[in-house]
VMD Tcl script that draws the C-alpha trace (Angstrom):
set ca {
  {-198.98 132.52 -34.08}
  {-201.10 129.41 -34.54}
  {-199.93 126.11 -33.09}
  {-200.96 122.68 -34.35}
  {-200.86 119.66 -32.02}
  {-202.24 116.15 -32.36}
  {-205.28 115.71 -30.07}
  {-205.95 112.14 -28.93}
  {-209.35 111.18 -27.52}
  {-209.71 108.09 -25.37}
  {-212.61 106.47 -23.51}
  {-211.07 106.09 -20.05}
  {-207.53 105.08 -21.05}
  {-205.86 108.45 -21.66}
  {-203.54 108.37 -18.65}
  {-202.56 104.75 -19.28}
  {-201.78 105.55 -22.93}
  {-199.81 108.71 -22.09}
  {-197.78 106.88 -19.43}
  {-197.02 104.14 -21.97}
  {-196.00 106.61 -24.70}
  {-193.69 108.67 -22.50}
  {-191.97 105.44 -21.38}
  {-191.00 104.73 -25.01}
  {-188.99 107.90 -25.61}
  {-186.07 109.13 -23.49}
  {-187.39 112.70 -23.35}
  {-191.09 111.80 -23.08}
  {-192.88 113.81 -20.41}
  {-196.29 114.91 -19.20}
  {-196.50 118.70 -19.37}
  {-199.82 119.09 -17.58}
  {-202.84 117.08 -16.53}
  {-206.32 118.08 -15.36}
  {-208.73 115.50 -14.02}
  {-212.50 115.45 -13.77}
  {-213.65 116.21 -10.25}
  {-216.83 115.38 -8.34}
  {-219.97 116.53 -10.11}
  {-218.25 117.19 -13.43}
  {-219.46 115.48 -16.61}
  {-216.56 112.98 -16.82}
  {-215.79 110.08 -14.51}
  {-214.05 111.44 -11.44}
  {-210.26 111.16 -11.72}
  {-210.18 110.57 -15.48}
  {-208.31 112.93 -17.80}
  {-210.17 116.15 -18.54}
  {-207.18 117.46 -20.50}
  {-203.54 116.42 -20.55}
  {-200.51 117.62 -22.42}
  {-197.47 115.51 -23.10}
  {-194.39 115.62 -25.31}
  {-192.48 112.95 -27.22}
  {-189.16 113.91 -28.81}
  {-190.17 117.57 -28.65}
  {-193.58 117.02 -30.32}
  {-196.43 118.19 -28.13}
  {-199.74 116.32 -27.88}
  {-203.06 116.80 -26.12}
  {-205.24 113.98 -24.80}
  {-208.60 113.57 -23.08}
  {-210.91 110.91 -21.77}
  {-214.17 111.66 -23.55}
  {-217.22 111.62 -21.33}
  {-219.39 111.08 -24.42}
  {-219.71 107.71 -26.17}
  {-218.85 108.12 -29.85}
  {-219.44 105.78 -32.79}
  {-215.82 106.31 -33.86}
  {-212.30 105.86 -32.57}
  {-208.81 106.13 -34.01}
  {-208.18 105.22 -37.64}
  {-204.90 104.20 -39.32}
  {-205.55 106.87 -41.95}
  {-203.92 109.25 -39.46}
  {-200.72 107.91 -37.94}
  {-197.72 109.04 -35.94}
  {-194.59 108.68 -38.06}
  {-191.36 108.04 -36.14}
  {-188.00 108.33 -37.88}
  {-185.66 106.10 -35.89}
  {-181.89 106.53 -35.67}
  {-181.11 102.79 -35.60}
  {-182.56 99.42 -36.54}
  {-182.51 98.54 -32.84}
  {-184.77 101.52 -32.11}
  {-187.21 100.45 -34.85}
  {-187.23 96.90 -33.48}
  {-187.76 98.03 -29.87}
  {-190.61 100.40 -30.72}
  {-192.18 97.77 -32.98}
  {-192.15 95.17 -30.19}
  {-193.63 97.54 -27.61}
  {-196.19 99.29 -29.80}
  {-197.48 96.16 -31.54}
  {-197.92 94.22 -28.26}
  {-201.67 93.93 -27.81}
  {-202.22 95.92 -31.00}
  {-202.24 95.08 -34.68}
  {-199.53 94.91 -37.33}
  {-200.71 96.72 -40.47}
  {-197.41 96.34 -42.36}
  {-194.87 93.84 -40.99}
  {-191.42 94.91 -39.82}
  {-189.16 94.36 -42.80}
  {-187.35 96.03 -45.69}
  {-189.50 97.85 -48.25}
  {-188.57 99.63 -51.50}
  {-188.92 102.95 -49.66}
  {-187.15 101.95 -46.43}
  {-184.44 99.59 -45.17}
  {-186.50 98.91 -42.02}
  {-190.14 99.89 -41.62}
  {-193.36 98.83 -39.91}
  {-196.86 100.24 -39.47}
  {-198.80 99.19 -36.37}
  {-201.73 100.19 -34.22}
  {-201.03 100.05 -30.51}
  {-203.33 98.52 -27.89}
  {-205.14 101.87 -27.60}
  {-205.87 102.04 -31.34}
  {-203.33 104.74 -32.27}
  {-201.44 104.06 -35.53}
  {-197.65 104.38 -35.69}
  {-195.32 104.22 -38.67}
  {-191.78 103.28 -37.68}
  {-189.06 104.05 -40.19}
  {-185.28 103.74 -40.12}
  {-183.60 107.04 -41.04}
  {-181.92 107.01 -44.46}
}
mol new
graphics top color blue
foreach p $ca { graphics top sphere $p radius 0.5 }
foreach p [lrange $ca 0 end-1] q [lrange $ca 1 end] { graphics top cylinder $p $q radius 0.2 }
display resetview
């Protein structure tokens, strides 16, 4: 059976980003991590391939050893349905710190409490209070 997982590409910040993300969710965890070694194409010690999970959703991440003319875009975002307003507020504060607020944390016609942000690594997050 096929499996679909978000794949996040960083330029030297993969481990920092993963460590930050798993700190935000009670069951966040790194499932595996491989690092570039001496003589390999990536900077030694950076993430060759890592797996991590947030609330049961699995992700993959790398530190690209190639410079690209692109990065993350808000057109693809991670949508988090939060159980409480306090959870929305906490995630908003932590994810928007050093990032950018795309839609402010407030009430919208489609949600009692919602925000859309990009974190300091450029990954977009939509935070929504469960109905």
